[in-house]
N, C-alpha and C positions, 0 to 999 in steps of 0.2 A: 504493499499499500505506499509505504513513504517513497518507494522507487517510482512509482506513479507519480506522484505528488512533484518529485525533483525532476522528472521528465517533462512533466507539463510547464512547470515554471522555467526550465531552460528553453523550452521551445516558445513560450510566451516573451523571452528576452531577446530572441531572435527576430529582427525585423528586416523585412525585404523592402528596400527602396524601390522607387519606381523606374530607376535606371540603372539596377544593379546585374540585370540579365544581359551581359555583353552588350550594353549600349541599347537594347531594345526594351521599349514599354511595357511593362507587366500587368496586363488586364486580365482577369479571369472572366471567363464565359460564364454568362448568366443561364441561357438556355439555348441548346444547339439548335439549328433550323431542322425543321422535318424533313427527309429525305424521302423521294418518292422512285420506287423502283418500276420501269416499266416494262411489261412481257411483250417481247416482239419477236416473233417467229425468226431464227437466224438462218439466212440463206447459205447453202452449203458452196463454198468456193475453192477450188483447187489453189492451193497456196504453193511459193516455190520451196522446195526442198533446202536443207541445210547448206548443201553442195552447190546450188544453184544461185552462186552470187549474181548480184547485179552490178554491171559496168558502172563506175561512177567518174565523174569530172574532178578536177581538183578541189572543188567546194562542196564536196561529198554528196552532191547531188546525183542522180542516177541519169545516164545517157539516155535520153528520148529519142529512137529512131523514126523516121519519116515512113509513114505507111501509105500503101496505094488503097488502102480498103478503110471504110469508116462505119459507124456504128449504123445498122438499116441497109446496108448494101446487101444485094442478093448475089451470092458467090457459087461457083462449083469448086468441088474439091478435086484437085489434080493429082495427089500423091497419097499412097497411106491405103490403110484399111477400108476407108469410106469412100474410096476415089470414084467420081461420077455421079456424087449425089449432089443435090442443089439445095440450098439452106440460106438463112438470113443471118447476119452476124449481130450478136447480142453484147458482145464485150470485146473491148480492146486493150492489148496490154503492150504498150509502146516501150517499155523499157527492154522486152526480149523479143519483141516483134511478134506476138503471137496473138491469135483471136480465138473467141468463143463462137461456135456455128451453133444456131438452135436445132436441138435433137440429134446433133453428130456427134461422133467421138466420145461416146458414153461409156462411162469406166465406172465399176461397183466399189462404192465406199462402205465398208462395215462400220457401224456406227454403235458405240457403248452407250449404254442407257444413260440418261441424264439424273434421273431420279430412282431411289432404292425401290425395288418391285416393279418398275417399268421395264419391258424386254428391250435388247440392242436391236437394230434394224440394219438391213442392207438395203442402200440406196444406190440409184443410178444417178449419176451426175455427167454434166456435159464438161470434158475436159479441154483446154486450149490446143489449137493446132497452129502451126508456125505460119505466119502470112504468107510464105514464098509456096505454100501446098495449097493455096486458094486463088480464084481468077475470078475475075467480075463476070457475071453473067446476065444475059438479055433474057426477059421471059417472054417478049413479044417474038424474037426471031429465032429462040432457042440456040444461042451461040454464045461462046465466051469469048472475051477481048481484053486486051490489055486497055489499061487507062490513060487518056490524054488530057492534056489541060488547055483552056483556051478562054480568050476574054471576048464577051458578047458585047454589043452596041453601046448596052447602058453601062458599060464599065465593069462588071461585076466577072470574077474570074471564076470557070467552072469545070468541073472534070466530066469527061465525055467517054464512051467507049471508042476506041479506035476502028474497028471492023463495020460499027452500025452507025457510028455518028451520033447515037442517043445519049441525050444530057442526061447525067446522073444527079448532080445537085440541082436539082428545081426544088422550088418552093413548096410544091404540093408534096414532094417526098418527104421533105422534112416535117411539114405539119402532120404528115400520117405518122410519123416516128415518135414525136413528141405527143401526140393525141395518144397512141398505144402505150407508151411510158407511163401516161398520167391514169388511164384505166388500169395497168398492171398495180401502180401504186395504190390505187383506191381499193382494189380487190384485196391487197396485202395488208392493208389496216383495218 
């Protein structure tokens, strides 16, 4: 009992000044702000392996390669297991020049259960394909072609298919892609 009284008196004699903590003000928290956790479905994306290093510039930012395809382009796969199939680009990785084509190059991913009692899953996910293995495709004329660039009369620079002359970067195409993205986001929320 006497030891407890001695400890309390010694603690009371210690005083912490407002500038004693390495030059920073000491202010006790009255009540912490409430934290909200949002439950969102986690989309599964293929990540780089440890040995797949990103090539970097001197300022440690990754080198981004120029790509001949963009999100929303219709492409034909010209090499690999899915050779000859046509699909639409859903994602572009500029640091390693790879693209994800909708419903192509499906890989099996074995997922552990997130909660106790919940069973694990086997999920099919779309893996990236190198951009050199895809070629732009014209749906109207059913032909693949390389991409060219030209400047229109109004001064806008657009991409077009060299074989057919079909313009890829039209305003209607981009409006369609943006509209589909918004619908996809609304479905996921």
